[in-house]
C-alpha positions in Angstrom: 0.3 -0.7 4.3 0.7 1.7 1.5 4.2 3.1 1.0 3.3 6.2 -0.9 2.1 4.3 -3.8 -1.5 4.7 -3.2 -4.7 3.8 -5.2 -14.4 2.5 -10.9 -17.8 0.4 -14.6 -15.7 -0.3 -17.6 -15.9 -3.9 -18.7 -12.7 -4.8 -20.3 -10.7 -7.9 -21.2 -7.4 -8.9 -19.6 -4.9 -6.7 -21.3 -1.7 -7.9 -23.0 -2.6 -11.6 -22.6 -1.8 -13.9 -25.6 -5.6 -14.4 -26.2 -8.8 -13.3 -24.5 -10.6 -15.5 -22.0 -13.2 -16.1 -24.7 -10.6 -17.5 -27.1 -8.9 -20.0 -24.7 -9.9 -22.2 -21.7 -9.3 -20.6 -18.3 -5.8 -21.2 -17.2 -5.3 -24.1 -14.8 -2.5 -23.5 -12.5 -2.6 -27.1 -11.5 -1.6 -28.3 -15.0 1.5 -26.0 -14.8 2.8 -26.6 -11.3 1.8 -28.8 -8.4 4.9 -29.4 -6.3 4.4 -29.1 -2.5 6.2 -26.6 -0.4 8.9 -28.1 1.7 8.5 -26.4 5.0 11.5 -25.7 7.3 13.2 -23.2 9.5 13.1 -19.5 8.4 16.0 -17.2 7.6 16.5 -15.5 11.0 17.5 -12.3 9.3 13.9 -12.1 8.0 11.7 -14.0 10.5 12.4 -14.4 14.2 9.1 -15.8 15.3 9.7 -19.5 16.0 6.1 -20.4 15.3 6.5 -19.6 11.6 7.7 -22.1 9.0 9.2 -21.1 5.7 9.7 -22.6 2.2 9.8 -21.9 -1.5 7.4 -22.4 -4.3 8.3 -22.6 -8.0 6.1 -20.6 -10.5 6.3 -19.8 -14.2 7.3 -16.2 -15.0 4.5 -16.1 -17.5 1.5 -18.4 -17.0 0.5 -17.9 -20.6 3.9 -18.9 -21.8 5.8 -21.2 -19.4 8.7 -21.5 -21.8 9.8 -18.1 -20.7 11.2 -19.6 -17.5 10.5 -20.0 -13.8 10.8 -18.0 -10.6 10.8 -18.9 -6.9 8.4 -17.5 -4.3 9.5 -17.2 -0.7 6.5 -18.3 1.4 5.9 -18.5 5.2 3.1 -19.9 7.4 1.9 -20.0 11.0 -0.1 -23.1 11.8 -3.7 -23.2 13.0 -4.0 -23.7 16.8 -7.3 -25.4 16.6 -9.1 -27.8 14.3 -7.8 -26.8 10.9 -10.3 -25.5 8.3 -7.7 -24.6 5.6 -5.4 -21.7 4.8 -5.8 -18.0 4.8 -3.5 -16.0 2.6 -2.3 -12.5 3.6 -1.2 -9.8 1.2 -0.3 -6.7 3.2 -0.2 -4.3 0.2 2.3 -1.7 -0.9 2.7 -2.9 -3.5 6.1 -4.2 -2.5 5.5 -4.9 1.2 7.1 -8.1 2.4 4.5 -10.7 3.4 7.2 -12.5 5.4 8.0 -9.3 7.4 4.3 -8.7 8.0 3.6 -12.3 9.1 6.6 -12.1 11.5 5.2 -8.9 13.0 1.5 -9.9 13.5 1.3 -13.7 13.3 -0.4 -14.1 16.7 -3.0 -11.4 15.8 -3.8 -13.0 12.5 -4.2 -16.4 14.1 -6.6 -14.8 16.6 -8.5 -13.0 13.8 -9.1 -16.3 12.0 -10.2 -18.0 15.2 -7.1 -20.2 15.3 -8.7 -22.5 12.7 -6.5 -21.7 9.7 -2.9 -21.8 8.7 -2.0 -18.2 7.9 0.2 -18.0 4.8 2.0 -15.0 3.4 4.7 -14.6 0.8 7.1 -12.1 -0.8 5.4 -11.6 -4.2 7.5 -11.6 -7.3 9.6 -8.4 -7.4 9.8 -8.2 -3.5 12.7 -8.9 -1.2 15.9 -10.9 -1.6 14.5 -14.4 -1.1 11.9 -14.4 -3.9 13.2 -14.6 -7.4 12.7 -12.3 -9.3 13.3 -10.2 -6.2 13.7 -6.5 -5.6 14.0 -4.4 -8.8 17.1 -2.2 -9.1 18.0 0.5 -11.6 21.3 1.6 -9.9 24.3 -0.3 -8.6 24.8 1.8 -5.6 23.4 4.7 -3.6 26.2 6.9 -4.8 25.2 6.2 -8.4 21.6 7.0 -7.5 22.6 10.3 -5.8 24.8 11.3 -8.8 22.0 10.6 -11.3 19.4 12.7 -9.3 21.8 15.5 -8.1 20.2 18.9 -8.3 16.6 17.6 -8.6 13.5 17.3 -6.4 14.1 13.6 -6.3 16.7 14.3 -3.6 15.4 17.5 -2.0 11.7 16.9 -2.1 9.2 19.6 -2.9 9.9 22.8 -0.9 6.8 24.7 0.0 4.8 26.2 2.9 1.2 27.3 3.4 -1.2 26.3 0.6 1.5 26.4 -2.2 0.6 29.9 -3.3 4.1 31.6 -3.0 5.1 32.5 -6.6 8.7 31.7 -5.9 7.8 28.2 -4.7 5.6 27.6 -7.8 8.3 28.8 -10.2 11.0 26.7 -8.4 8.9 23.6 -8.8 7.8 24.1 -12.4 11.3 24.9 -13.4 12.1 21.3 -12.6 9.6 19.9 -15.1 11.9 19.6 -18.2 14.8 18.0 -16.3 12.5 15.7 -14.3 10.7 14.5 -17.5 14.1 13.7 -19.1 15.3 12.0 -15.9 12.2 9.8 -15.5 12.4 8.8 -19.2 16.1 8.0 -18.7 15.3 6.1 -15.5 13.0 3.8 -17.4 15.8 2.9 -19.8 18.2 2.3 -16.9 15.8 0.0 -15.3 15.3 -2.0 -18.5 19.1 -2.3 -19.0 19.8 -3.3 -15.4 20.1 -7.1 -14.8 16.7 -7.1 -13.1 15.1 -5.3 -16.1 14.4 -8.6 -17.9 11.8 -9.3 -15.2 9.9 -6.0 -15.3 7.0 -7.4 -17.4 6.6 -10.4 -15.1 6.1 -8.7 -11.7 2.5 -7.5 -12.1 -0.4 -8.3 -9.8 -2.3 -10.6 -12.1 0.7 -13.0 -12.1 0.9 -12.7 -8.3 -2.7 -13.7 -8.1 -2.0 -16.8 -10.2 0.9 -17.6 -7.9 -1.5 -17.4 -4.9 -4.0 -19.7 -6.7 -1.2 -22.2 -7.5 0.0 -22.1 -3.9 -3.6 -22.8 -2.7 -3.8 -25.8 -5.0 -0.5 -27.1 -3.7 -1.3 -26.5 0.0 -5.0 -27.4 0.3 -5.8 -29.3 -2.9 -6.8 -28.3 -6.5 -9.9 -26.2 -6.7 -10.4 -25.4 -3.0 -12.0 -22.0 -2.1 -9.3 -19.5 -1.5 -9.4 -17.4 1.7 -7.6 -14.0 1.6 -6.9 -10.9 3.7 -5.9 -8.1 1.4 -4.9 -4.7 2.9 -4.4 -1.5 1.0 -2.9 -2.4 -2.4 -3.8 -5.9 -1.4 -7.5 -4.9 -1.9 -6.7 -4.3 -5.6 -5.1 -7.8 -5.6 -8.1 -9.2 -3.8 -10.7 -7.6 -6.1 -8.8 -8.7 -9.2 -8.7 -12.2 -7.7 -12.4 -12.5 -7.0 -13.2 -11.4 -10.5 -10.5 -13.4 -12.3 -11.5 -16.5 -10.4 -15.1 -16.2 -9.4 -15.1 -19.8 -10.6 -12.6 -21.4 -12.9 -12.6 -24.3 -15.2 -9.7 -26.7 -14.5 -8.9 -28.8 -17.6 -7.4 -32.2 -17.0 -6.1 -34.7 -19.5 -7.9 -38.0 -19.8 -8.0 -40.8 -22.3 -10.9 -39.2 -24.0 -9.3 -35.8 -24.2 -9.6 -32.8 -22.0 -12.3 -32.8 -19.3 -13.4 -29.7 -17.6 -14.1 -29.5 -13.8 -15.5 -26.3 -12.3 -14.5 -25.0 -8.9 -15.7 -21.9 -7.0 -12.5 -20.2 -5.9 -13.7 -17.3 -3.8 -13.7 -18.4 -0.2 -13.7 -16.0 2.7 -12.1 -12.8 1.5 -11.5 -9.6 3.5 -10.5 -6.4 1.8 -9.3 -3.7 4.2 -8.5 -0.1 3.1 -9.9 -0.1 -0.4 -8.2 1.3 -3.5 -10.7 2.3 -6.2 -10.1 -0.5 -8.8 -12.2 1.1 -11.5 -10.3 4.3 -11.4 -7.0 2.3 -11.4 -8.1 0.5 -14.5 -9.2 3.6 -16.4 -7.1 6.5 -15.2 -3.4 7.3 -14.9 -2.0 6.8 -11.4 -1.1 10.5 -11.2 -4.8 11.5 -11.3 -5.9 8.8 -8.8 -3.8 10.2 -5.9 -6.1 13.1 -5.0 -9.0 10.7 -4.9 -7.1 8.3 -2.6 -6.1 11.1 -0.2 -9.5 12.7 0.1 -9.8 12.0 3.8 -6.2 12.7 4.8 -7.2 16.2 6.0 -9.7 14.6 8.5 -7.0 12.3 9.8 -4.7 15.3 10.3 -7.6 17.0 12.1 -7.8 14.0 14.3 -4.1 14.3 15.2 -4.3 18.0 16.1 -7.6 17.6 17.9 -6.2 14.8 20.0 -3.1 16.8 20.8 -5.2 19.8 22.0 -7.3 17.5 24.2 -4.1 16.0 25.7 -2.7 19.5 26.4 1.0 20.0 27.1 1.1 17.2 29.6 0.4 14.6 26.8 1.4 16.5 23.7 4.5 18.6 23.4 3.1 20.6 20.4 0.3 22.1 22.6 0.3 24.8 25.2 -2.1 25.1 28.0 -5.6 26.0 26.7 -4.7 25.4 23.1 -7.3 24.5 20.6 -6.8 22.2 17.5 -6.4 25.4 15.5 -3.6 26.5 17.7 -1.8 23.1 17.4 -2.2 23.4 13.6 -0.7 26.9 13.8 2.4 25.5 15.7 3.0 22.9 13.0 2.5 25.5 10.3 5.1 27.7 12.0 7.6 24.8 12.1 6.9 24.2 8.4 7.4 27.9 7.5 10.5 28.2 9.6 12.1 25.2 7.9 11.1 26.6 4.5 12.6 30.0 5.3 15.8 28.4 6.6 16.1 26.4 3.4 15.8 29.5 1.3 18.7 31.0 3.1 20.8 27.9 2.9 19.8 25.0 0.7 22.2 22.7 2.6 20.2 22.8 5.9 19.6 19.3 7.3 15.9 19.7 7.8 13.8 21.2 5.1 10.1 21.9 4.7 9.9 18.8 2.6 11.3 16.8 5.6 8.7 18.3 7.9 5.8 17.4 5.6 7.2 13.9 5.1 7.3 13.4 8.9 3.7 14.6 9.3 2.6 12.4 6.4 4.2 9.4 8.0 2.4 10.0 11.3 -1.0 10.0 9.5 -0.7 6.3 8.7 -1.2 5.1 12.3 -2.6 6.9 15.3 -0.5 4.6 17.5 2.5 6.8 16.4 0.9 10.2 17.1 2.1 10.6 20.7 5.7 9.6 19.6 5.5 12.1 16.8 4.2 14.9 19.1 6.5 14.2 22.0 9.7 13.1 20.3 9.9 13.8 16.6 8.3 17.2 16.8 10.5 18.7 19.6 13.6 17.3 17.9 12.6 18.8 14.6 11.8 22.2 16.1 15.3 22.2 17.8 17.0 21.4 14.5 15.0 24.0 12.6 15.6 26.7 15.3 19.4 25.9 15.0 19.1 26.5 11.3 17.3 29.7 11.8 20.0 31.1 14.1 22.8 29.9 12.0 24.0 27.3 14.6 22.9 24.2 12.7 25.4 21.8 11.2 25.2 21.5 7.5 27.0 18.2 7.7 24.1 16.5 9.3 22.8 13.7 7.1 19.5 14.8 5.5 16.6 12.4 5.9 16.1 10.2 2.9 13.1 11.1 0.8 13.3 7.9 -1.1 12.4 4.3 -0.5 14.0 1.6 1.6 17.5 0.5 0.7 18.7 -3.1 0.5 22.2 -4.2 -0.2 23.5 -0.6 -0.5 21.3 0.3 -3.4 17.9 1.7 -4.0 14.9 -0.5 -4.8 12.3 0.4 -7.5 10.1 -2.6 -6.6 7.1 -0.4 -5.7 7.3 1.5 -9.0 7.8 -1.6 -11.0 4.7 -3.4 -9.7 2.5 -0.3 -9.5 3.4 0.9 -13.0 3.3 -2.5 -14.6 -0.3 -2.8 -13.5 -1.3 0.8 -14.5 -2.9 2.0 -17.8 -0.8 2.5 -20.9 1.2 5.7 -21.3 -0.9 8.6 -22.5 1.7 11.2 -23.2 1.3 13.1 -19.9 4.0 15.6 -19.4 5.9 16.3 -16.2 4.8 19.9 -16.3 1.2 18.6 -16.1 2.0 16.4 -13.2 3.7 19.1 -11.2 0.8 21.5 -11.9 -1.5 18.8 -10.5 0.6 18.6 -7.4 0.2 22.3 -6.8 -3.5 22.1 -7.5 -4.0 19.1 -5.1 -2.1 21.0 -2.4 -4.7 23.7 -2.5 -7.8 21.5 -2.8 -7.2 18.1 -1.1 -4.4 16.9 1.2 -1.6 19.4 1.2 0.5 17.1 3.3 0.3 14.0 1.2 0.0 15.5 -2.2 3.4 17.2 -2.0 5.5 14.2 -0.8 8.1 13.6 -3.5 9.3 11.2 -4.8 6.1 9.1 -4.9 5.7 5.9 -6.9 2.5 6.8 -8.6 4.2 9.8 -10.3 6.5 7.5 -12.3 3.9 5.5 -14.3 3.3 8.0 -17.2 7.0 7.5 -18.0 7.5 3.8 -17.0 8.5 1.8 -20.2 6.9 -1.5 -19.3 3.5 -3.0 -18.6 2.8 -6.4 -17.3 2.2 -9.3 -19.7 -1.2 -9.6 -18.0 -3.4 -7.0 -16.4 -6.9 -7.4 -15.2 -8.9 -4.3 -16.2 -12.5 -5.4 -15.5 -15.3 -6.1 -15.1 -15.3 -5.8 -11.3 -18.8 -7.1 -10.5 -18.8 -10.7 -11.5 -21.0 -13.2 -9.6 -19.0 -14.6 -6.7 -19.3 -17.9 -5.0 -19.4 -16.3 -1.6 -19.9 -12.9 -0.1 -16.8 -11.0 0.8 -16.1 -8.6 3.7 -15.1 -5.0 2.9 -13.6 -2.9 5.8 -12.5 0.7 6.2 -11.6 3.2 8.9 -14.0 6.1 9.2 -11.1 8.4 8.3 -8.3 6.7 6.3 -5.4 8.9 5.1 -4.8 7.1 1.7 -7.8 4.9 1.0 -11.0 6.8 1.9 -14.2 5.3 3.1 -16.0 6.3 -0.1 -13.9 3.9 -2.0 -15.1 1.0 0.2 -18.7 2.2 -0.1 -18.4 2.4 -3.9 -17.0 -1.1 -4.1 -19.9 -2.5 -2.0 -22.4 -0.7 -4.2 -20.7 -2.2 -7.2 -20.8 -5.7 -5.8 -24.3 -5.4 -4.4 -25.5 -8.2 -2.1 -22.2 -10.0 -2.7 -20.3 -7.8 -0.2 -20.8 -6.5 3.3 -19.2 -3.3 4.6 -17.9 -2.8 8.2 -16.6 0.6 9.2 -14.2 1.0 12.1 -14.7 4.4 13.8 -11.1 5.3 13.8 -8.2 6.9 12.0 -5.1 5.9 10.0 -4.6 3.5 7.1 -6.4 0.2 7.4 -8.2 -1.1 10.5 -5.1 -2.9 11.7 -3.7 0.3 13.1 -6.2 0.5 16.0 -7.5 -2.4 18.1 -11.2 -3.1 18.1 -12.8 -6.1 19.8 -15.9 -5.5 17.8 -14.1 -5.9 14.5 -12.1 -8.8 15.8 -15.3 -10.6 16.5 -16.7 -9.8 13.1 -13.6 -11.3 11.5 -13.6 -14.4 13.7 -17.3 -15.1 12.9 -16.6 -14.7 9.2 -13.7 -17.0 9.1 -14.9 -19.7 11.5 -18.6 -19.7 10.7 -18.9 -17.8 7.4 -21.3 -15.3 8.9 -21.4 -11.7 8.1 -23.5 -8.7 9.3 -26.9 -8.6 7.7 -26.5 -5.1 6.2 -23.8 -2.5 5.5 -24.4 -0.3 8.5 -22.2 -2.0 11.0 -19.8 0.4 12.8 -17.2 -1.0 15.2 -15.7 1.3 17.8 -12.0 1.3 18.6 -11.3 -0.2 22.0 -11.7 2.5 24.7 -8.5 1.5 26.5 -6.4 2.3 23.3 -5.1 5.8 24.2 -3.7 7.8 21.3 -2.4 10.4 23.7 -2.3 10.1 27.5 -5.9 9.9 28.7 -7.3 10.6 25.2 -8.8 7.8 23.1 -10.4 7.7 19.6 -13.9 8.3 20.9 -12.8 11.4 22.7 -11.2 12.8 19.5 -14.2 12.0 17.3 -16.6 13.6 19.8 -14.4 16.8 19.9 -14.3 16.9 16.1 -18.1 16.6 16.0 -18.4 19.6 18.2 -16.0 21.8 16.3 
């Protein structure tokens, strides 16, 4: 679940902590907090599934300095349906995705994946939502204030281009934004610091969220129990940090004779699905990581247009009878060019080339949406752009928002706050360099995803705050148990190669399973094979012997009418 934030052999210490791990005993969450969660009914505006219980969990803002104050985590769980083996924690990624929302959406699937033997627990991490405190990060008091601040910039219009970003006028238009955008991003950082939520910016990082999870595990299942986790997308970064921060941890307890150490192995059954390259994230700026993360987006797009061509006009409105995938691509390119040309004639048109690219980019996340994109979104967009081209379009139509979700009539910067607080320190990168990188990426990697703007990873070179604790390696510590690493064959924002590199880094401590499908994370396509792998892992602790397991997507999952994943992969292999 990566919301345009998308993410490696440098051994480093935890950054910005009061002392290194060699200078102080490992932190014991149980000596800081051990109050149980009081479970009850959920807020119906957030969770409607009656099988889910909700509660709150108190945490220190800074585990190294509890005197800073405390926060409150909104947590939810669905109970095991069989003999209970423990809890499995779910982090759906983002960063900034609500664990409560995700559990509400897929609780039954998660119970099935874990064999019905675990309580499945998820939470809104610090910086996320309106129930957790600190919750969503805001830098503006209203959408109107936001729009006024960004008026006349690509923050509102998006990046306007067509083709492979070679038109000199498009290039000049984008690069001319560099000085003002650099100034605006620097000013934004100060606005965020000065806003009431600004005092929490250094406390919403992933290392603190990991410590929250460990503290919750101690409270729910007992101190020192192995922790089971499903981490998807950005949740794989959280998961990899976790297994290396807590491969085993010394819990120090007071006794009459002083402090006694007890050692527990905290890595239980951990699944990382849709892997971000943690080594790159720990050593490079987020702006340079994006082309790495979108390396396979072109193959996912190829899957979409191939499936459309196979379906023909009966199943895909983009195609004409006898069209090839190349013809379908040409139709989408024509739409993009027409929208671009209409915008040049009238900058107030309701559908721009940036809108078209954003719609296509959104479709690449899940093949389950491809038919709807082709048969509903695409025809509606063509009609709107045709009206613009003939001068019949209404300039009063509300333009599609290019920016994040909105809560309480304002704009959230939660994604940026978490992502950038975890990222490397500022290195003086200029906005001009960033925009030049966008142009270069549009020509060499994923044109569709590289030009989506705004995008959270572009803020970090100018973000003024880093978390009080960041884990920056090493990423290959000895683990108590093997973990399962999963990836789609073609993932639009976390490529298979990142999963392969992680397994190579961990050696015999990890097993790789590839799902032969498209999209972002395996959850976007059903696979009985992969479901059985998960159930065997969680119930019995068994994993495939090697790293060559490939699970097929279920044949009855049709992406277009009478076209399934296997059909598309076969056609791509013949092209």
